[in-house]
N, CA, C and O of each residue as an XYZ file, in Angstrom:
304
protein
N       0.818     -1.198      0.008
C      -0.015     -0.013      0.029
C       0.925      1.280      0.032
O       1.932      1.353      0.736
N       0.522      2.224     -0.770
C       1.275      3.454     -0.904
C       0.357      4.625     -0.424
O      -0.814      4.467     -0.080
N       1.018      5.805     -0.441
C       0.331      7.036     -0.138
C       0.240      7.911     -1.419
O       1.129      7.865     -2.270
N      -0.776      8.656     -1.532
C      -1.005      9.526     -2.672
C      -1.253     10.933     -2.263
O      -1.790     11.195     -1.187
N      -0.869     11.846     -3.112
C      -1.193     13.229     -2.974
C      -2.170     13.559     -4.115
O      -1.893     13.396     -5.303
N      -3.341     14.036     -3.651
C      -4.259     14.522     -4.640
C      -4.087     16.015     -4.725
O      -4.161     16.716     -3.716
N      -3.857     16.507     -5.938
C      -3.564     17.935     -6.187
C      -4.479     18.504     -7.202
O      -4.673     17.944     -8.281
N      -5.043     19.621     -6.856
C      -5.884     20.426     -7.817
C      -5.831     21.885     -7.405
O      -5.203     22.283     -6.423
N      -6.555     22.676     -8.248
C      -6.631     24.109     -7.904
C      -7.689     24.335     -6.852
O      -8.746     23.703     -6.867
N      -7.398     25.243     -5.936
C      -8.373     25.685     -4.923
C      -9.462     26.370     -5.644
O      -9.191     27.137     -6.568
N     -10.746     26.128     -5.257
C     -11.861     26.799     -5.905
C     -11.924     28.248     -5.512
O     -12.488     29.079     -6.225
N     -11.336     28.551     -4.359
C     -11.334     30.010     -3.867
C     -10.319     30.863     -4.572
O     -10.642     31.923     -5.109
N      -9.116     30.409     -4.568
C      -8.015     31.247     -5.068
C      -7.272     30.712     -6.304
O      -6.440     31.413     -6.880
N      -7.563     29.523     -6.690
C      -6.955     28.943     -7.888
C      -5.606     28.387     -7.741
O      -5.068     27.812     -8.688
N      -5.000     28.534     -6.542
C      -3.627     27.965     -6.283
C      -3.692     26.482     -6.195
O      -4.655     25.922     -5.672
N      -2.654     25.820     -6.713
C      -2.587     24.383     -6.599
C      -2.166     23.993     -5.229
O      -1.270     24.594     -4.637
N      -2.869     22.900     -4.683
C      -2.489     22.466     -3.357
C      -2.885     20.953     -3.284
O      -3.700     20.438     -4.050
N      -2.232     20.305     -2.297
C      -2.475     18.848     -2.040
C      -3.332     18.605     -0.921
O      -3.325     19.373      0.042
N      -4.130     17.513     -0.976
C      -5.104     17.257      0.076
C      -5.619     15.770      0.117
O      -5.428     14.993     -0.818
N      -6.240     15.457      1.193
C      -6.841     14.097      1.286
C      -8.333     14.385      0.828
O      -9.064     15.189      1.406
N      -8.682     13.667     -0.230
C     -10.005     13.943     -0.889
C     -11.216     13.728     -0.012
O     -12.265     14.332     -0.241
N     -11.084     12.860      1.009
C     -12.227     12.584      1.823
C     -12.343     13.523      3.112
O     -13.301     13.507      3.885
N     -11.260     14.314      3.217
C     -11.197     15.183      4.465
C     -11.121     16.632      4.205
O     -11.345     17.439      5.107
N     -10.794     17.016      2.931
C     -10.544     18.453      2.652
C     -11.924     19.201      2.678
O     -12.943     18.686      2.219
N     -11.889     20.414      3.228
C     -13.134     21.271      3.149
C     -13.424     21.558      1.731
O     -12.519     21.655      0.902
N     -14.714     21.699      1.431
C     -15.123     22.024      0.074
C     -16.310     22.952      0.128
O     -16.965     23.102      1.159
N     -16.577     23.579     -1.018
C     -17.689     24.415     -1.224
C     -18.394     23.972     -2.515
O     -17.798     23.406     -3.431
N     -19.713     24.270     -2.527
C     -20.473     23.889     -3.808
C     -20.326     24.955     -4.832
O     -20.567     26.139     -4.593
N     -19.916     24.493     -6.005
C     -19.814     25.443     -7.186
C     -21.229     25.841     -7.541
O     -22.028     24.947     -7.821
N     -21.619     27.146     -7.554
C     -22.916     27.579     -7.845
C     -23.322     27.284     -9.282
O     -24.519     27.215     -9.560
N     -22.398     27.109    -10.194
C     -22.700     26.875    -11.576
C     -22.985     25.397    -11.861
O     -23.863     25.059    -12.655
N     -22.223     24.528    -11.194
C     -22.392     23.122    -11.495
C     -23.035     22.254    -10.346
O     -23.547     21.155    -10.555
N     -22.960     22.834     -9.162
C     -23.560     22.065     -7.995
C     -22.523     21.095     -7.441
O     -22.812     20.470     -6.420
N     -21.360     20.919     -8.018
C     -20.399     19.901     -7.518
C     -19.591     20.540     -6.366
O     -19.425     21.757     -6.294
N     -19.097     19.657     -5.468
C     -18.338     20.089     -4.372
C     -16.842     20.298     -4.879
O     -16.300     19.447     -5.585
N     -16.232     21.417     -4.504
C     -14.893     21.746     -4.900
C     -14.019     22.038     -3.802
O     -14.445     22.794     -2.928
N     -12.815     21.539     -3.704
C     -11.895     21.628     -2.562
C     -11.429     23.061     -2.432
O     -11.320     23.771     -3.431
N     -11.150     23.504     -1.196
C     -10.601     24.785     -0.864
C      -9.366     24.654     -0.035
O      -9.314     23.774      0.825
N      -8.369     25.471     -0.236
C      -7.074     25.339      0.504
C      -7.149     25.940      1.893
O      -8.111     26.619      2.251
N      -6.105     25.670      2.664
C      -6.036     26.125      4.100
C      -6.069     27.663      4.150
O      -6.745     28.225      5.012
N      -5.342     28.368      3.228
C      -5.392     29.768      3.268
C      -6.786     30.397      3.004
O      -7.150     31.416      3.591
N      -7.540     29.753      2.104
C      -8.919     30.218      1.938
C      -9.759     29.993      3.137
O     -10.542     30.863      3.517
N      -9.627     28.849      3.753
C     -10.374     28.521      4.982
C     -10.039     29.594      6.045
O     -10.941     30.134      6.686
N      -8.775     29.888      6.221
C      -8.374     30.845      7.186
C      -8.834     32.299      6.883
O      -9.059     33.097      7.793
N      -8.959     32.601      5.608
C      -9.461     33.866      5.146
C     -11.006     33.943      5.298
O     -11.562     35.008      5.565
N     -11.660     32.810      5.124
C     -13.138     32.858      5.219
C     -13.675     32.817      6.615
O     -14.774     33.311      6.871
N     -12.900     32.217      7.565
C     -13.478     32.070      8.879
C     -13.778     33.378      9.592
O     -14.824     33.434     10.239
N     -12.979     34.435      9.544
C     -13.400     35.660     10.194
C     -14.716     36.237      9.668
O     -15.531     36.761     10.428
N     -14.905     36.126      8.332
C     -16.107     36.567      7.652
C     -17.317     35.749      8.125
O     -18.392     36.277      8.408
N     -17.080     34.436      8.194
C     -18.175     33.507      8.702
C     -18.573     33.890     10.100
O     -19.760     34.048     10.388
N     -17.594     34.043     10.983
C     -17.923     34.377     12.325
C     -18.644     35.704     12.454
O     -19.564     35.832     13.262
N     -18.242     36.694     11.673
C     -18.895     38.011     11.665
C     -20.338     37.919     11.249
O     -21.168     38.733     11.654
N     -20.646     36.887     10.407
C     -22.015     36.708      9.920
C     -22.827     35.727     10.684
O     -23.921     35.345     10.268
N     -22.283     35.299     11.843
C     -23.008     34.404     12.772
C     -22.908     32.946     12.341
O     -23.694     32.128     12.818
N     -21.975     32.583     11.456
C     -21.824     31.164     11.052
C     -20.729     30.557     11.801
O     -19.870     31.234     12.365
N     -20.759     29.224     11.809
C     -19.662     28.465     12.436
C     -18.413     28.485     11.537
O     -18.508     28.470     10.309
N     -17.233     28.519     12.193
C     -16.009     28.460     11.351
C     -15.852     27.094     10.710
O     -16.356     26.078     11.188
N     -15.129     27.126      9.607
C     -14.793     25.844      8.903
C     -13.644     25.260      9.676
O     -12.627     25.924      9.872
N     -13.785     24.025     10.120
C     -12.693     23.369     10.856
C     -12.294     22.171     10.024
O     -13.043     21.197      9.953
N     -11.117     22.219      9.384
C     -10.663     21.074      8.524
C     -10.462     19.824      9.474
O     -10.021     19.911     10.620
N     -10.832     18.682      8.867
C     -10.561     17.436      9.614
C      -9.083     17.153      9.725
O      -8.314     17.582      8.866
N      -8.668     16.455     10.740
C      -7.206     16.069     10.898
C      -6.803     15.381      9.554
O      -7.555     14.568      9.017
N      -5.670     15.708      9.062
C      -5.059     15.104      7.923
C      -5.653     15.642      6.563
O      -5.353     15.090      5.504
N      -6.491     16.716      6.608
C      -7.127     17.195      5.406
C      -6.118     17.672      4.340
O      -6.446     17.622      3.155
N      -4.956     18.113      4.692
C      -3.992     18.640      3.761
C      -2.748     17.761      3.724
O      -1.654     18.251      3.447
N      -2.893     16.555      3.982
C      -1.791     15.560      3.975
C      -1.966     14.513      2.959
O      -3.065     14.343      2.432
N      -0.910     13.779      2.646
C      -1.080     12.613      1.790
C      -1.977     11.593      2.419
O      -2.111     11.555      3.642
N      -2.599     10.758      1.610
C      -3.522      9.774      2.192
C      -3.179      8.357      1.634
O      -2.593      8.219      0.560
N      -3.565      7.336      2.400
C      -3.316      5.981      1.941
C      -4.152      5.744      0.712
O      -5.318      6.137      0.679
N      -3.595      5.115     -0.299
C      -4.321      4.929     -1.528
C      -5.570      4.130     -1.409
O      -6.474      4.273     -2.233
N      -5.657      3.296     -0.421
C      -6.871      2.517     -0.246
C      -8.057      3.346      0.352
O      -9.181      2.848      0.423
N      -7.795      4.605      0.776
C      -8.803      5.473      1.227
C      -9.436      6.345      0.135
O     -10.418      7.048      0.374
N      -8.866      6.283     -1.035
C      -9.303      7.064     -2.155
C     -10.329      6.347     -2.967
O     -10.103      5.197     -3.344
N     -11.465      6.969     -3.265
C     -12.554      6.386     -4.159
C     -12.119      6.819     -5.563
O     -12.302      7.968     -5.966
N     -11.551      5.881     -6.277
C     -11.077      6.204     -7.653
C     -12.185      6.094     -8.655
O     -11.932      6.380     -9.826
N     -13.378      5.711     -8.314
C     -14.478      5.534     -9.192
C     -15.133      6.759     -9.587
O     -16.100      6.725    -10.347
């Protein structure tokens, strides 16, 4: 068994980043309705605004921005 880095562009800022696909925070694309990953910097930027609007902060799951075991990835 190996570990994999899933890498794509952040939906918020467009920067490439690596993440665990089952743990990374995501937001729904208003055009397509699909869930899109967001990077740690965008989470940190969004949280003060969320709190100011009475929303709960986004708390990434442990390991959200780390490599993941390949058997945890749904390749389908």
